[in-house]
Residue frames relative to the residue before (quaternion, step in Angstrom):
aa qw qx qy qz dx dy dz
M 1.0000 0.0000 0.0000 0.0000 0.00 0.00 0.00
N 0.2971 -0.7538 0.5633 0.1623 3.58 -0.95 0.89
L 0.2238 -0.7512 0.6095 0.1185 3.52 -1.19 0.65
R 0.0840 -0.8023 0.5908 0.0119 3.59 -0.62 1.15
P 0.2896 -0.7815 0.5247 0.1735 3.61 -0.38 1.18
L 0.3877 -0.7174 0.5377 0.2140 3.55 -1.16 0.68
G 0.8443 0.2162 -0.1413 0.4695 3.54 -1.26 0.48
D 0.7750 -0.3149 0.2682 0.4778 3.54 -0.91 -1.04
R 0.4359 0.6974 -0.4559 0.3402 3.57 1.05 0.75
V 0.1908 -0.7542 0.6170 0.1191 3.54 -1.31 0.48
V 0.2978 -0.7090 0.6067 0.2011 3.55 -1.22 0.56
I 0.0334 -0.8110 0.5837 -0.0226 3.56 -0.80 1.05
K 0.2231 -0.7157 0.6387 0.1736 3.51 -1.34 0.35
K 0.4095 -0.7325 0.4916 0.2329 3.55 -0.62 1.18
L 0.4044 -0.6776 0.5614 0.2494 3.52 -1.13 0.77
E 0.5945 -0.6121 0.3932 0.3425 3.57 -1.06 0.75
A 0.4407 -0.6699 0.5356 0.2647 3.55 -1.16 0.75
E 0.6226 -0.5406 0.4121 0.3877 3.54 -1.22 0.46
E 0.2972 -0.7657 0.5469 0.1623 3.55 -0.98 0.83
K 0.7431 0.2980 -0.1926 0.5673 3.57 1.29 -0.17
T 0.4372 -0.6425 0.5496 0.3064 3.53 -1.22 0.53
Q 0.6905 -0.4611 0.3363 0.4444 3.60 -1.25 0.12
S 0.6877 0.4683 -0.2847 0.4762 3.59 1.12 -0.60
G 0.6213 -0.6000 0.3218 0.3877 3.60 1.27 0.10
I 0.4609 0.6665 -0.4635 0.3585 3.62 1.23 0.16
V 0.3500 -0.7355 0.5453 0.1978 3.58 -0.83 1.02
L 0.2637 -0.7858 0.5454 0.1249 3.57 -0.82 1.05
P 0.4160 -0.6646 0.5439 0.2991 3.61 -1.01 0.71
S 0.6633 -0.5381 0.3338 0.3988 3.60 -1.15 0.53
S 0.6351 0.5391 -0.3408 0.4358 3.62 1.07 -0.60
A 0.6964 0.4706 -0.2694 0.4700 3.62 1.15 -0.52
K 0.5537 0.6207 -0.3951 0.3899 3.59 1.23 -0.30
E 0.4532 -0.6517 0.5338 0.2915 3.53 -1.13 0.70
Q 0.5120 -0.6150 0.4905 0.3449 3.56 -1.10 0.66
P 0.4499 -0.6949 0.4785 0.2928 3.60 -0.82 0.88
Q 0.2179 -0.7602 0.5971 0.1346 3.54 -1.16 0.66
M 0.6092 0.4957 -0.3595 0.5038 3.55 1.28 0.31
A 0.0319 0.8101 -0.5801 0.0789 3.56 -0.94 0.91
E 0.3997 -0.6645 0.5699 0.2719 3.50 -1.40 0.19
V 0.4173 -0.7036 0.5217 0.2421 3.58 -0.94 0.92
L 0.1932 -0.8032 0.5583 0.0765 3.57 -0.79 1.09
A 0.7957 -0.0359 0.0474 0.6028 3.60 1.14 -0.64
V 0.1636 -0.7769 0.6005 0.0956 3.57 -1.18 0.59
G 0.5265 -0.6479 0.4618 0.2998 3.56 -1.15 0.69
A 0.6671 -0.5501 0.3511 0.3593 3.55 -1.27 0.49
E 0.6635 0.5228 -0.3142 0.4332 3.62 1.09 -0.56
I 0.5843 0.5736 -0.3761 0.4337 3.59 1.25 -0.14
K 0.4219 -0.7089 0.5112 0.2412 3.55 -0.82 1.05
N 0.6327 -0.5894 0.3665 0.3434 3.56 -1.10 0.77
D 0.7165 0.4598 -0.2728 0.4481 3.61 1.00 -0.70
E 0.5511 0.6273 -0.3988 0.3791 3.63 1.23 -0.19
I 0.7620 -0.1843 0.2052 0.5859 3.55 0.66 -1.15
K 0.0553 -0.8174 0.5732 0.0145 3.59 -0.98 0.74
V 0.6776 -0.4734 0.3733 0.4212 3.54 -1.32 0.33
G 0.7549 0.3528 -0.2868 0.4726 3.55 -0.94 0.94
D 0.5269 0.6241 -0.4188 0.3968 3.60 1.21 -0.32
K 0.3034 -0.6910 0.6191 0.2173 3.54 -1.22 0.60
V 0.0500 -0.8312 0.5526 -0.0339 3.57 -0.70 1.08
I 0.2915 -0.6775 0.6379 0.2218 3.50 -1.39 0.32
F 0.0783 -0.8199 0.5671 -0.0050 3.57 -0.85 0.99
S 0.6824 -0.4824 0.3587 0.4160 3.57 -1.29 0.33
K 0.6396 -0.6034 0.3354 0.3382 3.55 -1.01 0.90
Y 0.8121 0.2102 -0.0983 0.5355 3.61 0.81 -0.94
A 0.3457 0.7800 -0.4549 0.2552 3.57 1.19 0.56
G 0.8222 0.3631 -0.2167 0.3810 3.50 -1.36 0.35
T 0.4088 -0.6545 0.5822 0.2561 3.46 -1.47 -0.02
E 0.2894 -0.7690 0.5475 0.1581 3.54 -0.71 1.08
V 0.0261 -0.7817 0.6229 -0.0163 3.56 -1.01 0.92
K 0.2473 -0.7353 0.6069 0.1727 3.55 -1.21 0.52
L 0.0381 0.8019 -0.5874 0.1023 3.54 -0.65 1.19
D 0.8314 -0.0663 -0.0086 0.5516 3.59 -0.63 1.14
D 0.6742 -0.5216 0.2718 0.4467 3.59 0.91 1.03
E 0.5931 0.5213 -0.3760 0.4849 3.57 1.17 0.54
E 0.2988 -0.7605 0.5506 0.1710 3.58 -0.84 0.99
L 0.0204 -0.8001 0.5966 -0.0590 3.54 -0.66 1.21
T 0.2269 -0.7459 0.6064 0.1566 3.54 -1.30 0.32
I 0.1800 -0.7491 0.6291 0.1031 3.55 -1.03 0.87
L 0.1143 0.8052 -0.5742 0.0943 3.56 -0.73 1.02
K 0.5705 -0.5832 0.4539 0.3583 3.52 -1.30 0.37
L 0.6486 -0.5430 0.3756 0.3786 3.54 -1.17 0.61
D 0.6828 0.4994 -0.3087 0.4349 3.62 0.95 -0.78
E 0.5965 0.5382 -0.3730 0.4642 3.61 1.27 -0.04
V 0.5558 0.5408 -0.3961 0.4916 3.58 1.32 -0.08
L 0.2756 -0.8118 0.5011 0.1176 3.56 -0.64 1.16
A 0.8090 -0.0761 0.0979 0.5746 3.58 1.01 -0.79
I 0.3268 -0.6779 0.6143 0.2371 3.53 -1.34 0.38
V 0.3308 -0.7395 0.5566 0.1841 3.56 -0.87 1.01
E 0.1123 -0.8144 0.5681 0.0377 3.58 -0.70 1.08
């Protein structure tokens, strides 16, 4: 199933958080920080092509967006102004 965001919204999929510390200690899922980096899966029609596009890796606000589960996949829908930076 495809998800098409409306207006100035984007659909992202969070990238996995690190499971180990630098010293090699494995972290349980409850101790991991929520990732703030994600890959853009879809963009709304009001977003200009040069602003952000599908496939971009972005950093977003910590508590931004609405989380949805679609076809056993956890996605987040957020407004463009909640995206802080594009990782190049």
